[in-house]
N, C-alpha and C positions, 0 to 999 in steps of 0.2 A: 464427462466430468459430473460429478455431483457436488451441488454448491449448497451449504447448509449454513441457516441463520445462526449466529452465535446468540444463543438465549440464555444460558445459565452459567454458574460458575465453574464448572467442569471445561465447557466450550471456552471460556475466557482463558482458563489457563492453559489449555491447549494451544491456543492462538499465541499466548506470551512465550511458551515452551519454543515454539517453532520460529518466532523473533528472534529470541536468544542465539538458535542453532545458525538461523540465516546472516544475522546482523554480523556475527563472530566470524563466519565462513567469508562473507561475500564483502564487508565493507572494511576489513583490515587493509586492503590495499587503496582505499579511497581516503578513509579519516582516521584519526588516531585511537589506540584501544581506548584511551579515555573518555574521548568522545562517544564511543560506541556504548560504553559502560552508562555515561551520562544518559544518551538516546533510549536505551532501553529502560532504565529506572523511571525516566520521567516521562516517555510516551509509547512504550510497548511493554510494561510490565503489565502484571494481571491488575493491580490496582489502578494503572492508569487507563488501561482499556475498559475496566468496569466504568471509570468516571467520564470517560468519552461517549459511553453507551446511555447511561442514566442521566448525565448532565449536560451533554454537548451535542446530542442529537445524531451521533454516529452510528452507522449500521455496519456491523461486522460479519463476515463470511468466512467459514473455512471451506477449501476446496480440496476435492477428494477424487483421485484419477481412478484406475482399476485395482490398486493395490489397497491392503488393509490399514492403510495410513493416510493420512492428511498431507498432501502435496503442498499446500501453501495456505495462505489465508489474504484477505483483503479487506478494506474498510473504505466507506463513503459516507460523505455529509453533504446534504442540500444546501446549497447557498444562493441566494437570489434566483437567478435564470440558470445555475449550473450545479452541476454533480461534481464535488470535488473527489476525487480518487485519493483519498490520503495516505494508503497503504496497498501495495500489491507486491506479496513476497511469494516467490516458489522456490522449494529446497532445490538444492543443486541438482541432485540425481534427476528430479522432475522436470529440469529446464530442456527447451528444445522441443518439447511435445505438443506444442500448441495450446498449452493450457492457459497463458496470458490471453491469447486471442479470444478463447471461450470465455473467458472471466470478462472480457471487455464487452465483447458482445451480450452477456448478460446484464452489464452494467448499463449499457446503451439501451437496453429493454426497459430497464429499472429508470432509467432517467427519462424516456419517452412516457411511461406511466406517471410519472409525477409532473408532466408537462414541462420539463426542462431542455434548455436548447442545445446545451453542448456538457462535455466531460472535460476538467480541467484536472493538472495535477501539477507537481513540482518535483525535480529530479536532481540529484546533484550533479553539477556540470563536468565532474570528473567519472561520472559512472556511464562510460562510453557504452558498455554491453545493452544497460538498460535503455539508454537513449535510442540507441540503434533499435532495440525491439520495439519501444514505441512507436517510433517513426515506420517501421515495417507494417503497423497496425494501422496507421494513419493520423496518429498524431502529429502535430506540427509546433515546432519552438515559437512561442510568442512573446516571450520575454525574458528576464532575469528577474531574480527574487535574491535579496541579500537580508537576511534575518539574524538579528541577535537572538538565540535561544536560550541563553542564559550560562552558567557555568563557565563563562568564559569561552564559549562555543560560539560559531555562526553557522549558518545554512548560506551556501553559496549555490543556489539552484537555477535550473532553467525553469520556466513555467510552459508548460504544453498543453494544446487542447484539443479536441475533437469534437465537430459539431454531429450532433445527434441526428 
């Protein structure tokens, strides 16, 4: 797998397009179409991604397997003694190939290079497939997060962590 840092407008737009595809396919059985639209606009659009990179210390990466297209993307942001895995999304046809594990290995090495002790993430409590995948990689549920994200929507997530 090739992991490419998102550094320019074209790469930002690519990540946003992948987000739109994955969110509309994967999350429709977990949250409402209205919440998907809200999340895409406010957290996954090219404008939101650009702001996260330029103003909020996010690092975005595109993930490319053996094909001629990107299989997914992910984003991390350092927070105190941990590296927050804010986003990890893999296209449906690319799931089950070990890409998430390869990405987490990359993130582990990144965290070590930054002298951070663990990787944390949040995942929707109804997203059973992703929870299972994270647990298989070694993440453990360490708590719950209930967050008002605006627009009348809430995130009801598990917090998970992985020691580096």
